[in-house]
Biotite code that builds the C-alpha atoms (Angstrom):
import biotite.structure as struc

atoms = struc.array([
    struc.Atom([-8.692, 31.211, -7.111], chain_id="A", res_id=1, res_name="MET", atom_name="CA", element="C"),
    struc.Atom([-7.502, 32.264, -3.695], chain_id="A", res_id=2, res_name="LEU", atom_name="CA", element="C"),
    struc.Atom([-4.026, 33.016, -4.970], chain_id="A", res_id=3, res_name="ARG", atom_name="CA", element="C"),
    struc.Atom([-3.039, 34.472, -1.588], chain_id="A", res_id=4, res_name="SER", atom_name="CA", element="C"),
    struc.Atom([-3.232, 30.965, -0.124], chain_id="A", res_id=5, res_name="GLU", atom_name="CA", element="C"),
    struc.Atom([-1.081, 29.577, -2.925], chain_id="A", res_id=6, res_name="LEU", atom_name="CA", element="C"),
    struc.Atom([1.299, 32.464, -3.489], chain_id="A", res_id=7, res_name="ARG", atom_name="CA", element="C"),
    struc.Atom([4.285, 30.398, -2.413], chain_id="A", res_id=8, res_name="LEU", atom_name="CA", element="C"),
    struc.Atom([3.339, 27.560, -4.715], chain_id="A", res_id=9, res_name="THR", atom_name="CA", element="C"),
    struc.Atom([4.158, 27.537, -8.423], chain_id="A", res_id=10, res_name="THR", atom_name="CA", element="C"),
    struc.Atom([2.810, 24.166, -9.512], chain_id="A", res_id=11, res_name="CYS", atom_name="CA", element="C"),
    struc.Atom([-0.784, 23.230, -8.754], chain_id="A", res_id=12, res_name="LEU", atom_name="CA", element="C"),
    struc.Atom([-2.963, 20.170, -8.878], chain_id="A", res_id=13, res_name="PHE", atom_name="CA", element="C"),
    struc.Atom([-6.565, 21.087, -9.706], chain_id="A", res_id=14, res_name="VAL", atom_name="CA", element="C"),
    struc.Atom([-9.746, 19.006, -9.435], chain_id="A", res_id=15, res_name="ALA", atom_name="CA", element="C"),
    struc.Atom([-12.636, 20.762, -11.132], chain_id="A", res_id=16, res_name="GLN", atom_name="CA", element="C"),
    struc.Atom([-16.096, 19.227, -11.392], chain_id="A", res_id=17, res_name="ALA", atom_name="CA", element="C"),
    struc.Atom([-19.244, 20.059, -13.347], chain_id="A", res_id=18, res_name="ALA", atom_name="CA", element="C"),
    struc.Atom([-22.275, 18.384, -11.782], chain_id="A", res_id=19, res_name="VAL", atom_name="CA", element="C"),
    struc.Atom([-25.608, 18.132, -13.611], chain_id="A", res_id=20, res_name="SER", atom_name="CA", element="C"),
    struc.Atom([-28.945, 17.148, -12.085], chain_id="A", res_id=21, res_name="ASN", atom_name="CA", element="C"),
    struc.Atom([-32.030, 15.488, -13.572], chain_id="A", res_id=22, res_name="HIS", atom_name="CA", element="C"),
    struc.Atom([-33.191, 18.788, -15.076], chain_id="A", res_id=23, res_name="THR", atom_name="CA", element="C"),
    struc.Atom([-29.887, 19.356, -16.834], chain_id="A", res_id=24, res_name="GLY", atom_name="CA", element="C"),
    struc.Atom([-28.875, 22.235, -14.565], chain_id="A", res_id=25, res_name="LEU", atom_name="CA", element="C"),
    struc.Atom([-25.103, 22.329, -14.158], chain_id="A", res_id=26, res_name="ILE", atom_name="CA", element="C"),
    struc.Atom([-23.160, 23.522, -11.102], chain_id="A", res_id=27, res_name="ALA", atom_name="CA", element="C"),
    struc.Atom([-19.389, 23.806, -11.006], chain_id="A", res_id=28, res_name="ARG", atom_name="CA", element="C"),
    struc.Atom([-16.799, 23.603, -8.280], chain_id="A", res_id=29, res_name="THR", atom_name="CA", element="C"),
    struc.Atom([-13.010, 23.640, -8.176], chain_id="A", res_id=30, res_name="GLY", atom_name="CA", element="C"),
    struc.Atom([-10.390, 22.705, -5.590], chain_id="A", res_id=31, res_name="LEU", atom_name="CA", element="C"),
    struc.Atom([-6.612, 22.948, -5.704], chain_id="A", res_id=32, res_name="ALA", atom_name="CA", element="C"),
    struc.Atom([-3.500, 21.919, -3.807], chain_id="A", res_id=33, res_name="MET", atom_name="CA", element="C"),
    struc.Atom([0.272, 22.033, -4.311], chain_id="A", res_id=34, res_name="PRO", atom_name="CA", element="C"),
    struc.Atom([1.263, 19.589, -7.035], chain_id="A", res_id=35, res_name="ALA", atom_name="CA", element="C"),
    struc.Atom([4.214, 18.173, -5.115], chain_id="A", res_id=36, res_name="ALA", atom_name="CA", element="C"),
    struc.Atom([4.416, 15.482, -3.984], chain_id="A", res_id=37, res_name="PRO", atom_name="CA", element="C"),
    struc.Atom([0.912, 13.982, -4.317], chain_id="A", res_id=38, res_name="PHE", atom_name="CA", element="C"),
    struc.Atom([-0.696, 16.101, -7.036], chain_id="A", res_id=39, res_name="GLY", atom_name="CA", element="C"),
    struc.Atom([-0.735, 13.445, -9.728], chain_id="A", res_id=40, res_name="THR", atom_name="CA", element="C"),
    struc.Atom([-3.450, 11.315, -11.271], chain_id="A", res_id=41, res_name="ALA", atom_name="CA", element="C"),
    struc.Atom([-2.094, 8.209, -9.525], chain_id="A", res_id=42, res_name="ALA", atom_name="CA", element="C"),
    struc.Atom([-2.496, 9.645, -6.025], chain_id="A", res_id=43, res_name="TRP", atom_name="CA", element="C"),
    struc.Atom([-5.691, 11.645, -6.575], chain_id="A", res_id=44, res_name="GLN", atom_name="CA", element="C"),
    struc.Atom([-7.840, 9.299, -8.678], chain_id="A", res_id=45, res_name="LEU", atom_name="CA", element="C"),
    struc.Atom([-8.617, 7.099, -5.645], chain_id="A", res_id=46, res_name="PRO", atom_name="CA", element="C"),
    struc.Atom([-10.399, 10.089, -4.041], chain_id="A", res_id=47, res_name="ALA", atom_name="CA", element="C"),
    struc.Atom([-12.703, 10.333, -7.072], chain_id="A", res_id=48, res_name="LEU", atom_name="CA", element="C"),
    struc.Atom([-13.306, 6.573, -7.105], chain_id="A", res_id=49, res_name="VAL", atom_name="CA", element="C"),
    struc.Atom([-14.051, 6.665, -3.360], chain_id="A", res_id=50, res_name="ALA", atom_name="CA", element="C"),
    struc.Atom([-16.524, 9.501, -3.889], chain_id="A", res_id=51, res_name="TYR", atom_name="CA", element="C"),
    struc.Atom([-18.391, 7.632, -6.628], chain_id="A", res_id=52, res_name="LEU", atom_name="CA", element="C"),
    struc.Atom([-18.351, 4.467, -4.521], chain_id="A", res_id=53, res_name="HIS", atom_name="CA", element="C"),
    struc.Atom([-19.809, 6.365, -1.562], chain_id="A", res_id=54, res_name="ARG", atom_name="CA", element="C"),
    struc.Atom([-22.598, 7.812, -3.713], chain_id="A", res_id=55, res_name="LEU", atom_name="CA", element="C"),
    struc.Atom([-23.414, 4.295, -4.908], chain_id="A", res_id=56, res_name="HIS", atom_name="CA", element="C"),
    struc.Atom([-23.514, 2.938, -1.364], chain_id="A", res_id=57, res_name="GLN", atom_name="CA", element="C"),
    struc.Atom([-25.573, 5.827, 0.003], chain_id="A", res_id=58, res_name="ASP", atom_name="CA", element="C"),
    struc.Atom([-27.824, 5.935, -3.087], chain_id="A", res_id=59, res_name="GLN", atom_name="CA", element="C"),
    struc.Atom([-27.203, 9.650, -3.536], chain_id="A", res_id=60, res_name="GLU", atom_name="CA", element="C"),
    struc.Atom([-26.797, 11.765, -6.647], chain_id="A", res_id=61, res_name="ASP", atom_name="CA", element="C"),
    struc.Atom([-23.589, 13.789, -6.932], chain_id="A", res_id=62, res_name="PRO", atom_name="CA", element="C"),
    struc.Atom([-23.527, 17.447, -5.965], chain_id="A", res_id=63, res_name="SER", atom_name="CA", element="C"),
    struc.Atom([-20.818, 20.121, -5.701], chain_id="A", res_id=64, res_name="PRO", atom_name="CA", element="C"),
    struc.Atom([-21.384, 20.260, -1.941], chain_id="A", res_id=65, res_name="GLU", atom_name="CA", element="C"),
    struc.Atom([-20.891, 16.512, -1.492], chain_id="A", res_id=66, res_name="LEU", atom_name="CA", element="C"),
    struc.Atom([-17.796, 16.557, -3.707], chain_id="A", res_id=67, res_name="TRP", atom_name="CA", element="C"),
    struc.Atom([-16.211, 19.433, -1.761], chain_id="A", res_id=68, res_name="ARG", atom_name="CA", element="C"),
    struc.Atom([-17.079, 17.823, 1.583], chain_id="A", res_id=69, res_name="ALA", atom_name="CA", element="C"),
    struc.Atom([-15.529, 14.555, 0.432], chain_id="A", res_id=70, res_name="HIS", atom_name="CA", element="C"),
    struc.Atom([-12.244, 15.939, -0.846], chain_id="A", res_id=71, res_name="THR", atom_name="CA", element="C"),
    struc.Atom([-11.841, 18.667, 1.779], chain_id="A", res_id=72, res_name="GLU", atom_name="CA", element="C"),
    struc.Atom([-12.090, 16.040, 4.526], chain_id="A", res_id=73, res_name="ARG", atom_name="CA", element="C"),
    struc.Atom([-8.512, 14.898, 4.885], chain_id="A", res_id=74, res_name="GLN", atom_name="CA", element="C"),
    struc.Atom([-8.406, 11.166, 5.612], chain_id="A", res_id=75, res_name="THR", atom_name="CA", element="C"),
    struc.Atom([-5.356, 8.968, 5.416], chain_id="A", res_id=76, res_name="GLY", atom_name="CA", element="C"),
    struc.Atom([-1.765, 9.845, 4.516], chain_id="A", res_id=77, res_name="PRO", atom_name="CA", element="C"),
    struc.Atom([-2.445, 11.310, 1.053], chain_id="A", res_id=78, res_name="VAL", atom_name="CA", element="C"),
    struc.Atom([-3.634, 14.953, 1.081], chain_id="A", res_id=79, res_name="PRO", atom_name="CA", element="C"),
    struc.Atom([-6.531, 15.932, -1.172], chain_id="A", res_id=80, res_name="ARG", atom_name="CA", element="C"),
    struc.Atom([-7.208, 19.268, -2.877], chain_id="A", res_id=81, res_name="PRO", atom_name="CA", element="C"),
    struc.Atom([-8.885, 21.514, -0.324], chain_id="A", res_id=82, res_name="HIS", atom_name="CA", element="C"),
    struc.Atom([-8.279, 25.128, -1.389], chain_id="A", res_id=83, res_name="ILE", atom_name="CA", element="C"),
    struc.Atom([-11.229, 26.722, -3.188], chain_id="A", res_id=84, res_name="ARG", atom_name="CA", element="C"),
    struc.Atom([-10.264, 27.362, -6.810], chain_id="A", res_id=85, res_name="TYR", atom_name="CA", element="C"),
    struc.Atom([-12.300, 29.712, -8.984], chain_id="A", res_id=86, res_name="GLN", atom_name="CA", element="C"),
    struc.Atom([-10.144, 29.869, -12.114], chain_id="A", res_id=87, res_name="ALA", atom_name="CA", element="C"),
    struc.Atom([-10.141, 27.418, -15.028], chain_id="A", res_id=88, res_name="ASP", atom_name="CA", element="C"),
    struc.Atom([-7.377, 24.874, -14.641], chain_id="A", res_id=89, res_name="GLY", atom_name="CA", element="C"),
    struc.Atom([-7.285, 24.316, -18.394], chain_id="A", res_id=90, res_name="LEU", atom_name="CA", element="C"),
    struc.Atom([-5.977, 27.855, -18.863], chain_id="A", res_id=91, res_name="HIS", atom_name="CA", element="C"),
    struc.Atom([-3.832, 28.181, -15.750], chain_id="A", res_id=92, res_name="ASP", atom_name="CA", element="C"),
    struc.Atom([-0.101, 27.822, -16.546], chain_id="A", res_id=93, res_name="PRO", atom_name="CA", element="C"),
    struc.Atom([0.519, 26.884, -12.899], chain_id="A", res_id=94, res_name="HIS", atom_name="CA", element="C"),
    struc.Atom([-1.791, 23.856, -13.102], chain_id="A", res_id=95, res_name="ALA", atom_name="CA", element="C"),
    struc.Atom([0.440, 20.944, -14.091], chain_id="A", res_id=96, res_name="VAL", atom_name="CA", element="C"),
    struc.Atom([-2.258, 18.302, -13.509], chain_id="A", res_id=97, res_name="CYS", atom_name="CA", element="C"),
    struc.Atom([-6.004, 18.874, -13.861], chain_id="A", res_id=98, res_name="VAL", atom_name="CA", element="C"),
    struc.Atom([-8.791, 16.398, -13.180], chain_id="A", res_id=99, res_name="LEU", atom_name="CA", element="C"),
    struc.Atom([-11.712, 17.688, -15.236], chain_id="A", res_id=100, res_name="ASP", atom_name="CA", element="C"),
    struc.Atom([-14.726, 15.762, -13.926], chain_id="A", res_id=101, res_name="ILE", atom_name="CA", element="C"),
    struc.Atom([-18.251, 15.606, -15.360], chain_id="A", res_id=102, res_name="GLN", atom_name="CA", element="C"),
    struc.Atom([-20.832, 14.048, -13.024], chain_id="A", res_id=103, res_name="LEU", atom_name="CA", element="C"),
    struc.Atom([-24.512, 13.278, -13.502], chain_id="A", res_id=104, res_name="GLY", atom_name="CA", element="C"),
    struc.Atom([-27.387, 11.563, -11.665], chain_id="A", res_id=105, res_name="PRO", atom_name="CA", element="C"),
    struc.Atom([-27.245, 7.899, -10.712], chain_id="A", res_id=106, res_name="ARG", atom_name="CA", element="C"),
    struc.Atom([-28.341, 5.288, -13.210], chain_id="A", res_id=107, res_name="ASP", atom_name="CA", element="C"),
    struc.Atom([-31.504, 3.625, -11.882], chain_id="A", res_id=108, res_name="GLU", atom_name="CA", element="C"),
    struc.Atom([-30.404, 0.194, -13.078], chain_id="A", res_id=109, res_name="ALA", atom_name="CA", element="C"),
    struc.Atom([-26.867, 0.111, -11.659], chain_id="A", res_id=110, res_name="THR", atom_name="CA", element="C"),
    struc.Atom([-27.029, 2.750, -8.921], chain_id="A", res_id=111, res_name="GLY", atom_name="CA", element="C"),
    struc.Atom([-23.758, 4.295, -10.122], chain_id="A", res_id=112, res_name="TRP", atom_name="CA", element="C"),
    struc.Atom([-23.659, 8.014, -10.971], chain_id="A", res_id=113, res_name="PRO", atom_name="CA", element="C"),
    struc.Atom([-22.740, 9.115, -14.474], chain_id="A", res_id=114, res_name="ALA", atom_name="CA", element="C"),
    struc.Atom([-19.065, 10.062, -14.620], chain_id="A", res_id=115, res_name="ALA", atom_name="CA", element="C"),
    struc.Atom([-16.703, 11.310, -17.316], chain_id="A", res_id=116, res_name="ASP", atom_name="CA", element="C"),
    struc.Atom([-13.088, 12.188, -16.635], chain_id="A", res_id=117, res_name="LEU", atom_name="CA", element="C"),
    struc.Atom([-10.362, 14.025, -18.496], chain_id="A", res_id=118, res_name="ALA", atom_name="CA", element="C"),
    struc.Atom([-6.881, 14.115, -16.951], chain_id="A", res_id=119, res_name="VAL", atom_name="CA", element="C"),
    struc.Atom([-4.812, 16.943, -18.404], chain_id="A", res_id=120, res_name="ILE", atom_name="CA", element="C"),
    struc.Atom([-1.089, 16.981, -17.665], chain_id="A", res_id=121, res_name="GLU", atom_name="CA", element="C"),
    struc.Atom([1.623, 19.408, -18.710], chain_id="A", res_id=122, res_name="GLN", atom_name="CA", element="C"),
    struc.Atom([5.215, 20.135, -17.865], chain_id="A", res_id=123, res_name="GLU", atom_name="CA", element="C"),
    struc.Atom([5.718, 23.225, -15.751], chain_id="A", res_id=124, res_name="GLU", atom_name="CA", element="C"),
    struc.Atom([5.649, 26.329, -17.914], chain_id="A", res_id=125, res_name="GLY", atom_name="CA", element="C"),
    struc.Atom([4.732, 24.403, -21.053], chain_id="A", res_id=126, res_name="ALA", atom_name="CA", element="C"),
    struc.Atom([1.756, 25.277, -23.228], chain_id="A", res_id=127, res_name="CYS", atom_name="CA", element="C"),
    struc.Atom([-0.440, 23.699, -24.399], chain_id="A", res_id=128, res_name="PRO", atom_name="CA", element="C"),
    struc.Atom([-1.032, 20.691, -22.141], chain_id="A", res_id=129, res_name="PHE", atom_name="CA", element="C"),
    struc.Atom([1.175, 17.785, -23.033], chain_id="A", res_id=130, res_name="GLY", atom_name="CA", element="C"),
    struc.Atom([-1.169, 14.833, -22.432], chain_id="A", res_id=131, res_name="ARG", atom_name="CA", element="C"),
    struc.Atom([-4.910, 14.334, -22.166], chain_id="A", res_id=132, res_name="VAL", atom_name="CA", element="C"),
    struc.Atom([-6.418, 11.046, -20.983], chain_id="A", res_id=133, res_name="THR", atom_name="CA", element="C"),
    struc.Atom([-10.191, 10.478, -21.081], chain_id="A", res_id=134, res_name="ARG", atom_name="CA", element="C"),
    struc.Atom([-12.273, 7.838, -19.354], chain_id="A", res_id=135, res_name="ARG", atom_name="CA", element="C"),
    struc.Atom([-16.054, 7.255, -19.293], chain_id="A", res_id=136, res_name="HIS", atom_name="CA", element="C"),
    struc.Atom([-17.888, 5.501, -16.456], chain_id="A", res_id=137, res_name="GLY", atom_name="CA", element="C"),
    struc.Atom([-16.879, 4.248, -13.029], chain_id="A", res_id=138, res_name="ILE", atom_name="CA", element="C"),
    struc.Atom([-15.403, 0.977, -14.302], chain_id="A", res_id=139, res_name="GLU", atom_name="CA", element="C"),
    struc.Atom([-13.077, 2.744, -16.736], chain_id="A", res_id=140, res_name="ALA", atom_name="CA", element="C"),
    struc.Atom([-12.117, 5.396, -14.169], chain_id="A", res_id=141, res_name="ILE", atom_name="CA", element="C"),
    struc.Atom([-11.357, 2.769, -11.518], chain_id="A", res_id=142, res_name="ALA", atom_name="CA", element="C"),
    struc.Atom([-9.352, 0.722, -14.030], chain_id="A", res_id=143, res_name="ALA", atom_name="CA", element="C"),
    struc.Atom([-7.379, 3.839, -14.945], chain_id="A", res_id=144, res_name="TYR", atom_name="CA", element="C"),
    struc.Atom([-6.690, 4.459, -11.243], chain_id="A", res_id=145, res_name="ALA", atom_name="CA", element="C"),
    struc.Atom([-5.365, 0.904, -10.953], chain_id="A", res_id=146, res_name="VAL", atom_name="CA", element="C"),
    struc.Atom([-3.148, 1.433, -13.995], chain_id="A", res_id=147, res_name="GLN", atom_name="CA", element="C"),
    struc.Atom([-1.696, 4.692, -12.683], chain_id="A", res_id=148, res_name="GLU", atom_name="CA", element="C"),
    struc.Atom([-1.158, 3.349, -9.163], chain_id="A", res_id=149, res_name="LEU", atom_name="CA", element="C"),
    struc.Atom([0.504, 0.205, -10.484], chain_id="A", res_id=150, res_name="THR", atom_name="CA", element="C"),
    struc.Atom([2.913, 2.353, -12.505], chain_id="A", res_id=151, res_name="SER", atom_name="CA", element="C"),
    struc.Atom([3.530, 4.535, -9.450], chain_id="A", res_id=152, res_name="GLU", atom_name="CA", element="C"),
    struc.Atom([4.263, 1.422, -7.366], chain_id="A", res_id=153, res_name="HIS", atom_name="CA", element="C"),
    struc.Atom([6.832, 0.204, -9.897], chain_id="A", res_id=154, res_name="ALA", atom_name="CA", element="C"),
    struc.Atom([8.477, 3.629, -10.103], chain_id="A", res_id=155, res_name="SER", atom_name="CA", element="C"),
    struc.Atom([8.709, 3.954, -6.327], chain_id="A", res_id=156, res_name="LEU", atom_name="CA", element="C"),
    struc.Atom([10.174, 0.475, -5.926], chain_id="A", res_id=157, res_name="MET", atom_name="CA", element="C"),
    struc.Atom([12.792, 1.328, -8.549], chain_id="A", res_id=158, res_name="ASP", atom_name="CA", element="C"),
    struc.Atom([13.669, 4.514, -6.664], chain_id="A", res_id=159, res_name="ARG", atom_name="CA", element="C"),
    struc.Atom([13.838, 2.562, -3.404], chain_id="A", res_id=160, res_name="ALA", atom_name="CA", element="C"),
    struc.Atom([16.357, 0.158, -4.945], chain_id="A", res_id=161, res_name="ARG", atom_name="CA", element="C"),
    struc.Atom([18.464, 2.949, -6.447], chain_id="A", res_id=162, res_name="ARG", atom_name="CA", element="C"),
    struc.Atom([18.517, 5.141, -3.345], chain_id="A", res_id=163, res_name="HIS", atom_name="CA", element="C"),
    struc.Atom([18.234, 2.454, -0.651], chain_id="A", res_id=164, res_name="GLN", atom_name="CA", element="C"),
    struc.Atom([15.468, 4.533, 0.959], chain_id="A", res_id=165, res_name="ASP", atom_name="CA", element="C"),
    struc.Atom([12.755, 2.777, 2.980], chain_id="A", res_id=166, res_name="ALA", atom_name="CA", element="C"),
    struc.Atom([10.405, 5.779, 2.647], chain_id="A", res_id=167, res_name="SER", atom_name="CA", element="C"),
    struc.Atom([9.968, 4.939, -1.049], chain_id="A", res_id=168, res_name="PHE", atom_name="CA", element="C"),
    struc.Atom([9.069, 1.369, -0.099], chain_id="A", res_id=169, res_name="VAL", atom_name="CA", element="C"),
    struc.Atom([6.356, 2.604, 2.282], chain_id="A", res_id=170, res_name="ARG", atom_name="CA", element="C"),
    struc.Atom([4.886, 4.844, -0.415], chain_id="A", res_id=171, res_name="LEU", atom_name="CA", element="C"),
    struc.Atom([5.034, 1.968, -2.908], chain_id="A", res_id=172, res_name="ALA", atom_name="CA", element="C"),
    struc.Atom([3.112, -0.256, -0.496], chain_id="A", res_id=173, res_name="GLU", atom_name="CA", element="C"),
    struc.Atom([0.509, 2.490, -0.085], chain_id="A", res_id=174, res_name="LEU", atom_name="CA", element="C"),
    struc.Atom([0.138, 2.742, -3.868], chain_id="A", res_id=175, res_name="ALA", atom_name="CA", element="C"),
    struc.Atom([-0.233, -1.037, -4.087], chain_id="A", res_id=176, res_name="GLN", atom_name="CA", element="C"),
    struc.Atom([-2.989, -1.100, -1.447], chain_id="A", res_id=177, res_name="ARG", atom_name="CA", element="C"),
    struc.Atom([-4.837, 1.736, -3.171], chain_id="A", res_id=178, res_name="ALA", atom_name="CA", element="C"),
    struc.Atom([-4.597, -0.082, -6.507], chain_id="A", res_id=179, res_name="ALA", atom_name="CA", element="C"),
    struc.Atom([-6.031, -3.264, -4.999], chain_id="A", res_id=180, res_name="ALA", atom_name="CA", element="C"),
    struc.Atom([-8.944, -1.314, -3.510], chain_id="A", res_id=181, res_name="TRP", atom_name="CA", element="C"),
    struc.Atom([-9.699, 0.504, -6.787], chain_id="A", res_id=182, res_name="ALA", atom_name="CA", element="C"),
    struc.Atom([-9.653, -2.830, -8.595], chain_id="A", res_id=183, res_name="ASP", atom_name="CA", element="C"),
    struc.Atom([-12.302, -4.157, -6.196], chain_id="A", res_id=184, res_name="LYS", atom_name="CA", element="C"),
    struc.Atom([-14.519, -1.159, -7.005], chain_id="A", res_id=185, res_name="VAL", atom_name="CA", element="C"),
    struc.Atom([-13.990, -1.772, -10.726], chain_id="A", res_id=186, res_name="ARG", atom_name="CA", element="C"),
    struc.Atom([-14.877, -5.441, -10.326], chain_id="A", res_id=187, res_name="ALA", atom_name="CA", element="C"),
    struc.Atom([-18.003, -4.583, -8.325], chain_id="A", res_id=188, res_name="ALA", atom_name="CA", element="C"),
    struc.Atom([-19.229, -2.281, -11.092], chain_id="A", res_id=189, res_name="ASP", atom_name="CA", element="C"),
    struc.Atom([-18.571, -4.979, -13.686], chain_id="A", res_id=190, res_name="THR", atom_name="CA", element="C"),
    struc.Atom([-20.682, -7.444, -11.699], chain_id="A", res_id=191, res_name="VAL", atom_name="CA", element="C"),
    struc.Atom([-23.557, -4.936, -11.532], chain_id="A", res_id=192, res_name="HIS", atom_name="CA", element="C"),
    struc.Atom([-23.421, -4.281, -15.282], chain_id="A", res_id=193, res_name="VAL", atom_name="CA", element="C"),
    struc.Atom([-23.332, -7.984, -16.133], chain_id="A", res_id=194, res_name="GLN", atom_name="CA", element="C"),
    struc.Atom([-26.260, -8.681, -13.809], chain_id="A", res_id=195, res_name="ALA", atom_name="CA", element="C"),
    struc.Atom([-28.274, -5.874, -15.395], chain_id="A", res_id=196, res_name="ASP", atom_name="CA", element="C"),
    struc.Atom([-27.580, -7.231, -18.868], chain_id="A", res_id=197, res_name="ARG", atom_name="CA", element="C"),
    struc.Atom([-28.644, -10.708, -17.781], chain_id="A", res_id=198, res_name="ALA", atom_name="CA", element="C"),
    struc.Atom([-31.905, -9.361, -16.346], chain_id="A", res_id=199, res_name="ARG", atom_name="CA", element="C"),
    struc.Atom([-32.551, -7.416, -19.543], chain_id="A", res_id=200, res_name="ALA", atom_name="CA", element="C"),
    struc.Atom([-32.157, -10.587, -21.641], chain_id="A", res_id=201, res_name="ARG", atom_name="CA", element="C"),
    struc.Atom([-34.525, -12.494, -19.371], chain_id="A", res_id=202, res_name="ILE", atom_name="CA", element="C"),
    struc.Atom([-37.239, -9.845, -19.576], chain_id="A", res_id=203, res_name="THR", atom_name="CA", element="C"),
    struc.Atom([-37.171, -9.604, -23.362], chain_id="A", res_id=204, res_name="ARG", atom_name="CA", element="C"),
])
């Protein structure tokens, strides 16, 4: 990791991906950013969902280069991890949230790339990690993003009421919009899967 770029930061958010191709060859890449205030699963899962959605639309297989280009390109109000990270987030005491992503080639039937996700969270300075959440496939990952964003929306609205701070309301609205978008991606994948199953029954 380029610790010199992060020397003033104690807590990190890390997104590390292992990408396999049709031959089984695996390439790895890692990116990091300060954990506060957007280095949580709720705020960063939409970037992964957007990446998988883009691959589906463009009919491309995942690659480390495409993943880095996607997340390093800062779009919208939520920053993404952009600092090259060469350590292992699972063994870095400064990494309080790690997205451990496994990506594979697109499925010919659905057009969606293979995707497995583990979200590892720990309190600062604690060891081992306190919580691990696993999801398999784009539908489950998108549904998990919706779940986390919905919880984030509720938490921010509660803070807005307690502190009478409009900035929390604006963030809550952003979380709500992101959740609605992720739910559309989840629904689109469900439609594809159901259509494929229907075609398979017809051809039997």
